N, C-alpha and C positions, 0 to 999 in steps of 0.2 A: 580456048580461051581457059586463062588461068584461075584457078578456084579463089582466088585473091582479089579478083578484078573489082567485082561490087565493092568490096572494102576498101580498097584503094581510091576507086572514084570517089566513095563518099569521103575518104580523108583529105583527098586534094580540094573535094568542094568546102573543106572547112579551110580556108584561103591559105593561113599562113604554113601549111603543111605542102613542102615540096615534093617533087617525084624522088630527088635524093633522099631525104627523108623517108619515105615509103619504102625505097631500095634497102636502106639500111636495116627496116624492121621486119622485112618479107622473110628472112630465112628461120627468124622466130615462128611464122604463122604456121598453123595445123588446121586443118578442115576436117569437121566432124559431122557426120550424119546422125541425125536422132530420128526414131519413129515416133508416133502421136503415143502419150504417155511414158515414152522414157524420161528420165531423170538426169539434168545437168547437175543437180546439187541436192545430197538429202541433208534433213538435221543432223546435226552433232560431227559433221565431216567439215574438213576446212575446205574453203573455196578456192583452189589453187589458180585459176584461170578466169579472163574474162572472154565472154562470147560475142561477136558481132554476129547478127542474124542476117544471113543473104536471103533465107526463104524459112518461113512458119512462123508461128507464136509460141509463147510461152506464159507460164503463171508462176508467181511467187506466193507460198502461202505457207502458213504455220498452224499447229494444232493446238486448240485450246480445249481442255477436257474432251478430246477425242473428235473435237468439228475441226473441220478446215476453214481456215479463214485467209480467205485470197488478199493480197496487199499490193501486188503489181500485175500488170499487163505488160508484154513486150513484143513488139513486132518488128518487121523487116526495116533493117537500115537503124536498127536501136541496139544498144548492150544489153547482154542478160550476165547477170553477177550478184553475188553477194558482197558489197564494195567494201562492208567494214571486216569480214571475215577475211577477205582477199589481200587487204592493206596490212592487218594485225596479225594474219596466219593462227586467227582463232576460231573453234568450232563454230558452225553457223546455226543459227536457231529455227532456218528456214529451208522449203524444200523448193526447187526450182524444176518445172515440170513443163515437158514440150505438149503443147494441145493439139498440134499436127503436125505430119512429117518436117523434119527441119533441117536444115544446113548451116552450122555456125563456123566462124574464123575465130579459132581461140588464140591467147596468148596468156603467158605467164608473168608473174612479178619480175623476175629477173630479166626477162626480155625487155619489160617497160621502163624499170630503172637503168637498163644498157643504155636504153635510148634517149633516157632523160639526162644521162652523161655524155652522150655523143652530139646532141642538138639541142638547143633552146626551145625550137619548134615542138620537139617532142615535150618538153616542161612545160610549155603553155598548154599542149592538148591535155596533158595529165590534169591541167587545173581547170580546165572546162568539164571535163569527165567529173571531177570532183564538185564544181559548182552545179553542175546538172544532176548530179546524185543529190547534192544538199537540196535543191529547189523542188524534186519532185518528193523529197521525204517531208519538206516543210508544208507543202500542199496538201499532203495526204494527212500530217496531223491537224492542219488547221481545218480541213474539211470538216473533221469530225469535232472540232472544237465550237465550230462557228456555223455551221449549216445543220437542217436536219436531213432526214431520209430523203423526202422530196426535192429538197435544194440539191443535194449531192447526187441523184439522179438526172436533175435538167441540165445541171453543171457537165456531167458525163455525156450526156446527150449532144448538147452544144459543142462541148469542146473535143469529144473523140466518139463521134458517132459510128465511126467503122469498129469500133468495139461489140458493138449489137449484129454485125454481119458475121463475127467469128468467134465469140464466145459465149460458150451456154448460158442461159440465165440463171441457172442456179450458183454459177461461179460469179456472175455479177451482182446477184443479189449479196452473196457473202463479201464480195469487194465494198459493197456500198452499205455493209452494216445492217442490213434488211433480211428478215425471212424471204423464202420463194412466194410465198403466196401474200405478202405485204408488197413484194416488186410487183406482182402480176395486177394486185387492187391500184396500184399508183400508176400503173400503165395505162390501164383502162380509163382511170379518172382522166388522166391527162390526156389520151385520143378522144374522150369525148367533150373537151372543153372548146 
């Protein structure tokens, strides 16, 4: 089985990408294995590639006064990257770390631009990824502007319950903007309702 089969299947499910589009891109793909706790990206480095997750999960975080603040979790069939750093070739403010042993399929900016030049379908794909990135960022910002900690927790529980099966609670607390103890109290309170 090709290392790229999962990625290719996912791409062709994005209906407008054809087998020909995928074949055009395949020579530029690389498969990487990461162990739990390995870094895909560290702060201060330029993010030179996008990774499609075949297996495993990742967290994106930054440091504030020596404290790790989680901003995103990514799982199978999702992308892992610092899109801003990737597009602008500028140093990242983030760390991206594997939380489990992981396998990703990667490609770089020149491969993506080459695909854009050869196929309108790839341009549409690029727009779709940009729109998805914008949507995630907006949802994240608005959750902190308009929801309190309990509402953010309930929203996460409703929309992404799988996170609680695979991500340690202290990482989830950081992601929600809560202290670990506050999240524990909140979980007890909601369980007792």
